[in-house]
C-alpha positions, 0 to 999 in steps of 0.5 A: 938563559945562558949565564956563561961569562956573567958574574953573580949579582953582589948581595950588597946590591940587593941590600942597597935596593931594599934599603932605598925602597924603605924610603918609598911608599909600598905602591911605588917600589916596583916602578922604582926598582924597574927604573933603577935597574934599567938605568944601571944597565944602560951606559948613559945613566939616564932614566928615559932610555932605561925602558929599552933595555928591560921589559917594563911591567907598566907603560912608559907613560906610567913611569914618567907620571910616577917620576913627575907627579908620583906620591913619593918624596925625593927628599926621603930618597936623598936622606936614605942615600946619605944614610946608606953612604954613612953606613957602608962607607964610614969616614970622618969627612964626606964630600958631595959635589953637585953639578946643575947641567942645563940641556938646551931646548927650543920647545915649550912642550918639553917636560919641565922646560923653563927659562934659565940664566945662562951662567957660561956667558958665551958670546954666541948665547943669550943671557937667558935660555930655554932648557931643562935642568939636570942635577948630578951628584958625584 
């Protein structure tokens, strides 16, 4: 493999991935690392297309099932993220902004598609719409 023009991977990245992995069941760690690295390599930041940039060790449906119904706790991962931020970026006050973006869907077969209240109150949209909720933290 030709690595000319590429920077070495920072050791801190390995430390952070290891730190995150400690909050997961051992069986979930390989899937988590594959999806995390794939998501970091694509520009959109979404998990779904991450399988197109890396060679997943398991079928995409396995990864999807792990995300949807896996035996891991997103709360434990969120706590671990807060610990990582506090350890690596110590500050007196830390602000977290959360945006709950709604992606409109017309099909009831879309994963986790539900009826949501449409807060934008646009005149060309009904008060309640079908969609998938995405949560972004900045």
